[in-house]
N, C-alpha and C positions, 0 to 999 in steps of 0.2 A: 399312847397317842391320846392326849387329853384335849387338844384344840381342834375345832372344826369350824368351817365357814359354809353357810348356805348363801349362794350367790343368786341375786335377783336379775332383773332385766339388765342386759349388757354383759352378764357373766360369760356367755358363750363367746363374745368377741375377745374378752381377755384370755379365755382358754386358748383360742386359736392363735393369739399373739404371744403365747408362752410367757405371760406376764407374772406368773405366780412362783417362779423358781424352777427347780429341777423336779420333774415328775418321776416318782419312784414306782408307783403302781396305779392301776385303775381297773375297777371292776364293780359291777352292780352286785347287790347283796340280795339273796333270797330270804324273805321274811315271812312270818305267818300272814302278813297283809299284802303279799305280792312282792314283785321285784322292785327294788329301789332304783332311783336314778343312779348312774355311774358315780362311784365314790373315788375321787382322785386323792392320792397321797403325794404331797409336795415337800421338798426340803429347800430351805433358804439358808445360804451360808454353808454349803456342804464342805465338810472337812475342817471347819473351824470350831472353836469352843463355843461360839455364839450361834451355831446352827440350830434351826428350829424345823421340826416336822409338823405338818398339819394336814387335816383332811379337808377336801373341798367338794361340794355338791352343787351343781347348777340346777336350780329349781325348775326352770322353764325349758330346758333342753340343752343340747351340747353344741349345736351349730347355729341355731336361730331360736326365736320365740316359738317353740313348737308345741307347748302345752300351756293352756291358760290356767289361771289360779284355781278355779273351782274343781279342776280335774287333776291337779297334782296329787300324787299318792303320799300325803303328808305322813301317815302312820308308817308306811314302809321306809320313808326317808329318815325319819327320826329314829326308828328302830335300827336301821342300818348303821347310823352314826354311833349309836350306843354300842352295837355289836362290835364295831371296829375300835372301840375304846375311848370315844369322845366323852368328856364330861362337861365341856364348855363349848357353846355354839355362838358364834357371831353371825348375825344374819343381816343381809342388806336388802333394801326394798326401795322402790321408786314411787311413792304416793303422790297424789295431787294435793293442792293447797286449798284449805278453807280459810285459815287465818291469814289475813293480808299483811301481817308483819313479816311473813316469810316470802321468799322469792324463788323462782325456778333456779336450780343449781345449788341452792343452800343445802347444808348438812344439818340434820336434826337428830337428836338422841331422844326418842320418845320415852316417856315415863309411865304412860297409862294407855289403856285400850278400851274401845267399845266394840262389841261383837254384834254385827248385823248380818252374819252369814245365816244360811237357811238349811242347806242340804248336805253339809259336809260331815263325814265321820269324825267326831271331835274328841274321842277318848279311846285309850287302849283297854279300858275296863268295862266294856259293854256287857251288861247283864251280870256284873259283879257288884259286891257291896263295898267297894273301895273307890277312892277318888275325890272325896269331899275335901278339897284342898284350898286353903286360904290364898287370896290373890291381892294382898296388900301392896305387894311389889310385883306386878306381872312380869317385869323384866329384871334380870339379875343386877343388883346395884354394883357389884364388883366389875362386871363387864361394862356396864354403862360408864363407870369411872375410868376404865381403861380406854374406852373410846374417846372420852373427853380429853384425857391426857395425851393420847396420840394426836388428835386434831390440834390441840394446843401447842404441842412441841413442833409440829409441822407448820404451824402458823396459818392453819385453815380456819377461818371464821365459822362458827356454828352456833346452833341454838341447843341449850342443854335440857330443854323439856318440850314436850308436845303430846297431845292426846291423839292417838291414831284410831280412826274408825275403820273397821274391816268389813267391806261389803261382799256380797256373793259373786257378782260378775257372771259371765265375762263382760256384760254391757257396762258402760259407764253410768254414772248416777244422774238423775234428773235435777233440775234447779230446785224443785220443792224438797227433794231428799237432802240436798246440800244445806238448804235453809234449816231443815229439821236437825241435821247433825251439828250445825253451828249453835243452835239453841241448846243442844245437849252438851256442848263444851268441846266438840272435836276441833282440832287444828288441821289434821291431815286426813286424807281418805285414800285407802288402798284396798288390795284384795288378798294379801298373802300372809299376814302374820297370824291369822287364825285358821286352823287350830295349831299351827306350828309351835307357838310359844307355850300353849297349854299342854301339848303332848310332851314337850321337853321337860316341863315341870313334873308331869306324871312319872317320868323315868328318872327324876331327881337330877336332871341336867341343868346347868346354868345356861341361860339364853337371853340375849339382848340384841336389838336391831340398831343399825345405823341407817338412816334414810337420807337419800338425796332426792330433792324435790323436782318433779318433772314438769308440772303445768298447774295453772289455776283451775280449780274444779268448776263445773258447769254453773254459770250464773254469778260467779265471783267477779269476773270481768267480761264484758261483752266482746265476744270473738265471733267473726263471721265463719260460717261453714265453708270449708275448702275440701272438696271431694278428692279422695286419693292421697291426702296428706296424713301424716302421723297425728292421731287424735282428731282428725278432720278439722284442723285449723286452731285447736286449743293451745298450740305452742308456736311462738314466733321463731323465726330463724335465729335471732340472737339468743333466745331462751334455749333453743336446741343446742347451740354451741356451748352455752354455759353448762348444760346438763351433761353433754359428752365429756367436757373437761372434768367434771366432778367424777364421772365413772372412771376416767383414767387415773385418778388419784387413789383409787381403792387399794391396789397392792401395797402402797406405802403406808396407808392408814392401818391396814390389817397387820402389817409387820410391826408397826408401833404398838398396837394392842397386844400382840403376842409377846413382845418384849416386856410389857408391863405385867402380863398375867403369869408368865413363866416363873416370876420371882415370888408369886403370891400363893399361899395355900387358900383353898376355898373356905371362906369365913362367912358366907351368906347362908340363908335359910333354904336355898334351892335343894341342897344335898340331903335335907332332912324332911322333905315333903311328905313322905310315906311313913315316917317314924312311928306315929301312933298305931298304924296298922301292924307294924312289926312288933311293937310292944304288946299288942293284944293277941299276937300269934296268928293273925289272919293271913299274913304273908311272911316269907323268909327273905333273906338277903339276896336270893337268886331272882333277879328282876325278870328273867325270862318266864318265870312261873306266874307272874302277875297278870298275864294277858287274859282278857275276856274273850267273848265271841268275836270272830272275824266279821 
């Protein structure tokens, strides 16, 4: 089982709609870092030579948005997917927009990231002497290319690059913070890709996100406060419809990625992230022995 998906906002609705194919199994995984979110195993094209099995984990809950980004047990979730045999993770996330060349409902394939989180456990190697890992490509180039090809073949317009800044949350950002992030080169602002991406690299897993854009960040456009509404008025009704339509496209996009990846050997550097520590004899090939303090 080499393929896995971490679903972001809206994943719980697609789960309840049985949008991912035939469910084979579902169980949470006990890890040294606590219990993971439930890991679903799905099969698409059952009984055919083109059938594909993949793992699916809903980051924010099973039936609704029940756990916010700073409180997700990222270490348990990544560990669980590795334990279940995943070597490649496609992640989806719904960030806000800083760069006005983007619009709500657009798809973006981020290529770089800024970490503005503050209190999250960000490594498996706590109190160990390993983990000094280069981040020239924070997201796996092969998975990014598979996302591009899937979107292209489906005829879905998209942006092939973007810098994602990850904030702590759960609050949204202030106008001054968004101005700061823009100066730093950020295009998108969200709360979920850190430490997820870095943890996957620590376990030599390939990881890349596909983002559907939800709203303009604070101060990008003047929006009146609307009490009781999603984002308190930062999203118009038309933008909400566009975003909902983008979410409904995810099963097809993911299947297209799977079709691309299943024909490819891993030729990226993700799989060799800990090689020098193995060469020095500091760790073995048994990844379970790499863990530091909980």
